[in-house]
C-alpha positions as CSV (number, residue, x, y, z in Angstrom):
1,M,0.0,0.0,0.0
2,R,1.3,3.4,-1.0
3,V,0.4,6.3,1.3
4,T,0.5,10.0,0.4
5,A,0.2,12.4,3.4
6,V,-1.4,15.8,2.9
7,L,-0.8,18.5,5.4
8,V,-2.6,21.9,5.1
9,A,-0.7,24.8,6.8
10,Y,-1.7,28.3,7.7
11,N,0.3,30.7,10.0
12,R,1.4,28.1,12.6
13,R,5.1,27.9,11.8
14,E,6.4,26.1,15.0
15,L,3.5,23.7,15.0
16,L,4.1,23.0,11.3
17,R,7.8,22.2,12.1
18,E,6.7,19.7,14.8
19,S,4.1,18.1,12.6
20,L,6.6,17.7,9.7
21,A,9.2,16.3,12.0
22,A,6.7,13.7,13.2
23,L,5.8,12.7,9.7
24,A,9.4,12.2,8.8
25,A,9.9,10.0,11.9
26,Q,7.1,7.4,11.2
27,S,8.1,3.8,11.9
28,R,6.5,2.9,8.6
29,P,7.7,5.7,6.2
30,V,5.3,7.9,4.4
31,D,5.6,7.2,0.6
32,R,4.9,10.8,-0.5
33,L,4.2,14.1,1.3
34,I,2.3,17.1,0.0
35,V,2.2,20.3,2.0
36,V,-0.4,22.9,1.0
37,D,0.2,26.4,2.3
38,N,-2.8,28.6,2.5
39,A,-0.9,31.9,1.8
40,S,0.8,32.0,5.2
41,D,2.7,35.2,6.1
42,D,4.5,34.1,9.3
43,G,7.4,32.2,7.7
44,S,5.6,28.8,7.4
45,V,6.5,28.7,3.7
46,E,10.2,28.9,4.5
47,V,9.9,26.3,7.3
48,A,8.2,23.8,5.0
49,A,10.7,24.4,2.2
50,E,13.6,23.8,4.6
51,M,12.1,20.6,6.1
52,L,11.0,19.1,2.8
53,E,14.6,19.2,1.3
54,S,15.4,15.8,2.9
55,W,12.3,14.3,1.2
56,G,13.6,15.0,-2.2
57,A,11.3,13.9,-5.0
58,R,8.9,12.3,-2.5
59,A,7.6,15.7,-1.4
60,R,5.7,18.5,-3.1
61,H,5.1,22.0,-1.7
62,V,2.1,23.8,-3.0
63,T,1.9,27.4,-2.0
64,L,-1.4,29.1,-2.6
65,T,-1.8,32.8,-3.3
66,E,-4.9,33.2,-1.2
67,N,-6.3,31.6,1.9
68,T,-8.8,29.0,0.7
69,G,-9.5,27.7,4.2
70,G,-9.3,24.1,5.3
71,A,-11.8,23.0,2.7
72,G,-9.9,24.6,-0.2
73,G,-6.5,23.4,1.2
74,F,-7.6,19.8,1.5
75,A,-9.4,19.8,-1.9
76,T,-6.1,21.0,-3.4
77,G,-3.9,18.5,-1.5
78,I,-6.1,15.5,-2.1
79,A,-6.2,16.3,-5.8
80,A,-2.4,16.5,-5.8
81,A,-2.2,13.2,-4.0
82,V,-4.4,11.2,-6.4
83,I,-2.5,12.5,-9.5
84,E,-0.2,9.5,-8.9
85,D,-2.1,6.4,-10.0
86,D,-0.3,4.2,-7.5
87,T,-1.5,6.1,-4.4
88,D,-3.7,3.8,-2.3
89,W,-4.4,6.0,0.7
90,V,-4.4,9.7,1.3
91,W,-3.6,10.7,4.9
92,V,-4.9,14.2,5.7
93,M,-4.2,16.5,8.6
94,D,-3.8,20.1,9.7
95,D,-0.5,21.7,10.7
96,D,-1.5,21.4,14.4
97,T,-1.7,17.6,14.2
98,V,1.4,15.7,15.5
99,P,1.3,12.0,14.6
100,G,2.7,9.5,17.0
101,P,5.6,7.4,15.5
102,D,3.3,4.4,14.8
103,A,0.3,6.4,13.5
104,L,0.7,5.2,9.9
105,A,1.9,1.7,10.8
106,G,-1.1,1.2,13.1
107,A,-3.6,2.2,10.4
108,L,-2.1,0.1,7.7
109,A,-1.9,-2.9,10.1
110,L,-5.6,-2.6,10.9
111,H,-6.4,-2.4,7.2
112,E,-4.5,-5.7,6.6
113,R,-6.4,-7.4,9.5
114,Y,-9.7,-6.1,8.0
115,R,-8.9,-7.4,4.5
116,A,-8.2,-10.8,6.0
117,T,-11.8,-11.0,7.4
118,G,-13.7,-10.5,4.1
119,R,-14.5,-8.0,1.5
120,D,-12.1,-5.0,1.3
121,D,-14.8,-2.3,1.3
122,L,-12.9,0.1,3.6
123,A,-13.1,3.7,2.4
124,V,-12.0,5.8,5.4
125,M,-10.0,5.2,8.6
126,G,-9.6,7.7,11.5
127,S,-6.9,7.9,14.1
128,R,-7.4,8.3,17.8
129,V,-6.9,11.9,18.6
130,L,-5.4,13.1,21.9
131,W,-4.9,16.6,23.4
132,T,-1.6,17.7,24.8
133,D,-2.4,16.2,28.2
134,G,-2.8,12.7,26.7
135,A,-6.6,12.6,27.1
136,D,-8.9,12.0,24.1
137,H,-9.7,15.3,22.4
138,P,-13.5,15.8,22.5
139,M,-13.4,17.8,19.3
140,N,-12.2,14.8,17.3
141,T,-13.6,11.8,19.2
142,P,-15.7,9.8,16.6
143,K,-19.1,8.3,17.4
144,A,-20.2,4.8,16.5
145,K,-22.2,4.5,13.3
146,I,-25.9,4.8,13.9
147,R,-27.8,1.7,12.9
148,A,-24.6,-0.3,12.1
149,S,-25.6,-3.9,11.6
150,A,-24.6,-6.6,14.0
151,A,-22.3,-8.0,11.3
152,E,-20.6,-4.6,10.8
153,R,-20.1,-4.1,14.5
154,S,-18.8,-7.6,14.9
155,R,-16.3,-7.4,12.0
156,A,-15.0,-4.0,13.2
157,A,-14.6,-5.3,16.8
158,S,-12.8,-8.4,15.5
159,V,-9.9,-6.2,14.2
160,G,-9.8,-3.9,17.2
161,A,-11.8,-1.1,15.6
162,M,-15.2,0.7,15.7
163,E,-17.6,1.3,12.7
164,I,-18.0,5.0,12.0
165,R,-20.1,7.2,9.7
166,S,-17.9,10.3,9.5
167,I,-14.5,11.6,10.7
168,S,-12.7,14.8,11.0
169,F,-9.7,15.8,8.9
170,V,-7.5,15.5,12.0
171,S,-5.6,12.4,10.8
172,A,-8.1,10.8,8.4
173,F,-7.1,8.1,5.9
174,L,-9.0,8.3,2.7
175,R,-9.1,5.5,0.1
176,A,-7.7,7.0,-3.1
177,A,-9.9,4.8,-5.3
178,R,-13.0,6.2,-3.5
179,V,-11.7,9.8,-4.0
180,R,-11.3,9.2,-7.7
181,E,-14.9,7.8,-7.8
182,L,-16.7,10.5,-5.8
183,G,-14.6,13.6,-6.1
184,L,-13.2,16.2,-3.7
185,P,-14.2,18.1,-0.6
186,I,-16.4,21.2,-1.4
187,A,-14.0,24.1,-1.2
188,D,-16.7,26.7,-0.7
189,Y,-17.3,25.3,2.8
190,F,-14.1,27.3,3.6
191,L,-14.1,26.0,7.2
192,W,-16.4,23.8,9.3
193,N,-18.3,20.8,8.2
194,D,-16.2,20.2,5.0
195,D,-14.7,17.1,6.7
196,F,-18.1,15.9,8.0
197,E,-19.8,16.2,4.6
198,Y,-16.9,14.7,2.6
199,S,-16.2,11.7,4.9
200,A,-19.9,11.0,5.1
201,R,-20.0,11.1,1.3
202,L,-17.1,8.7,0.9
203,L,-18.7,6.4,3.5
204,R,-22.2,6.2,2.1
205,G,-22.4,2.6,1.0
206,A,-18.8,1.8,2.2
207,R,-17.1,1.1,5.5
208,G,-15.2,3.4,7.8
209,L,-13.2,2.5,11.0
210,F,-11.9,4.3,14.0
211,V,-8.4,3.0,14.6
212,P,-7.3,3.2,18.2
213,D,-3.7,2.0,17.4
214,S,-3.1,5.0,15.2
215,V,-2.6,7.9,17.6
216,V,-2.0,11.6,17.0
217,T,-2.0,14.7,19.1
218,H,-4.2,17.7,18.1
219,R,-2.3,20.7,19.6
220,T,-5.2,23.1,19.9
221,V,-5.0,25.9,22.4
222,K,-7.8,24.5,24.5
223,R,-9.2,21.0,25.0
224,G,-12.6,22.0,23.8
225,S,-15.5,20.3,22.0
226,S,-17.3,21.5,18.9
227,D,-20.1,23.1,20.9
228,Q,-17.8,25.7,22.5
229,D,-18.4,29.3,21.6
230,P,-16.8,29.7,18.1
231,G,-17.4,33.5,17.9
232,A,-17.8,34.9,14.3
233,R,-17.0,31.5,12.8
234,F,-20.4,30.3,13.9
235,Y,-21.7,31.7,10.6
236,Y,-19.9,29.0,8.7
237,E,-21.2,26.3,11.0
238,V,-24.8,27.4,10.3
239,R,-24.5,28.0,6.6
240,N,-22.5,24.9,5.9
241,K,-24.7,22.6,8.0
242,I,-27.7,23.9,6.1
243,W,-25.8,23.1,2.9
244,V,-25.2,19.5,4.1
245,F,-28.8,18.9,4.8
246,R,-30.1,20.7,1.8
247,R,-27.6,20.0,-1.0
248,S,-25.4,17.0,-0.1
249,S,-25.9,13.4,-1.1
250,A,-23.7,12.3,1.8
251,L,-26.6,11.4,4.2
252,L,-29.7,9.3,3.7
253,P,-33.0,11.1,4.5
254,W,-33.4,9.5,7.9
255,E,-29.8,10.4,8.7
256,K,-30.5,14.0,7.9
257,L,-33.3,14.1,10.3
258,L,-31.2,12.6,13.1
259,Y,-28.2,14.8,12.4
260,A,-30.5,17.9,12.2
261,A,-31.9,17.2,15.6
262,A,-28.4,16.7,17.0
263,T,-27.3,19.9,15.4
264,A,-30.1,21.9,17.0
265,R,-29.1,20.5,20.4
266,R,-25.5,21.4,19.9
267,W,-26.4,24.9,18.8
268,L,-28.5,25.4,21.9
269,R,-25.5,24.3,24.1
270,T,-23.3,26.7,22.1
271,F,-25.7,29.6,22.9
272,R,-25.8,28.7,26.5
273,A,-22.0,28.7,26.8
274,S,-21.5,31.9,24.9
275,G,-20.4,35.2,26.4
276,D,-21.7,37.1,23.3
277,R,-25.0,35.8,22.3
278,A,-25.8,38.8,20.2
279,Q,-22.9,37.9,17.9
280,L,-24.1,34.3,17.7
281,R,-27.6,35.4,16.9
282,D,-26.3,37.5,14.0
283,C,-24.2,34.6,12.7
284,L,-27.3,32.3,13.0
285,R,-29.4,34.8,11.1
286,R,-26.9,35.3,8.3
287,G,-25.8,31.7,8.1
288,W,-29.4,30.5,8.0
289,A,-30.3,32.9,5.2
290,D,-27.2,32.2,3.1
291,G,-27.6,28.4,3.6
292,W,-31.1,28.5,2.1
293,R,-30.6,31.3,-0.4
294,R,-27.3,30.1,-1.9
295,S,-25.6,26.9,-2.9
296,P,-21.9,26.1,-2.7
297,R,-19.9,27.1,-5.8
298,P,-18.1,24.4,-7.7
299,T,-14.8,23.7,-6.2
300,R,-13.0,24.3,-9.5
301,E,-14.5,27.8,-9.5
302,V,-13.5,28.6,-5.9
303,L,-9.9,27.5,-6.5
304,R,-9.4,28.8,-10.0
305,N,-7.4,31.9,-9.0
306,A,-5.7,30.5,-5.9
307,G,-2.3,29.9,-7.6
308,I,-2.7,26.1,-7.9
309,P,-0.2,24.4,-10.2
310,V,-1.6,23.5,-13.6
311,D,-1.5,19.7,-13.2
312,V,-3.2,19.8,-9.9
313,M,-5.8,22.2,-11.2
314,V,-6.6,19.8,-14.1
315,T,-7.3,17.1,-11.5
316,V,-9.3,19.6,-9.3
317,D,-11.4,20.4,-12.4
318,R,-12.1,16.7,-13.3
319,L,-12.8,15.6,-9.7
320,S,-14.9,18.7,-9.0
321,R,-17.2,17.8,-11.9
322,I,-17.5,14.2,-10.6
323,G,-18.6,15.5,-7.2
324,E,-21.4,17.6,-8.7
325,R,-23.1,14.7,-10.3
């Protein structure tokens, strides 16, 4: 199995250095590495260039001319990863994700155990995500798949895993063949829910596993969950979640109802915990209106003027069209 790691960076120079060092120190070496810089201005570009020298031809540094957010950065990096026909898995993460030395080895070992138990229909794997104190990070702790069959649960448990329906981009392994079949993340999500929508899309009709033996540290400032007060970014949570429920094919109708109810409960908790409810109300109003009034632009349109290399943009264009079908 050949694995291409994709790391999206933006203005976290020292964390980027730590993440790249951890990728270079994997017990099972990464086959290829792509770093996508979202127009950083803090020296991250120079740090990446320096640390990628030792990778030689196995690494590629894509420096964008504008900040396309996590959604645009991952769409770009994933497209660059699957250009190579021999790529089997795309391993994605942000620049504040520090993989443990056996993060890649643990995921691939689980895949091998899974293949030995039957049909190889695995589309997504997700690492165990810790915070800096060694506890599980509540922002990235996956939940078991709703209504997973007894056979699905049993098979996952037999290889030391748990069946999942979605995963964050904080150390997610995406099957390259599935990416080529279903397209890219939607770049217009900018931030928030891009990973939820995309992983759920890849997993509809396929299998996804949480891999406890693949461990990474998510070095966020606080050990918070997704219902903490996000400030002005709450606009993107509202608008993008409306887009998921209204426009995406990732979820079945009954799943949309359940996730919509869960979203309403989480938004209520967010309001209760907020110190600036007026700001959240404004974000809710604008996000709700834009979520219903607009639809996400095609990814190729969002990224067209972002300075993406020609060969990558050709792949973005092709896979963007697949995702719109």
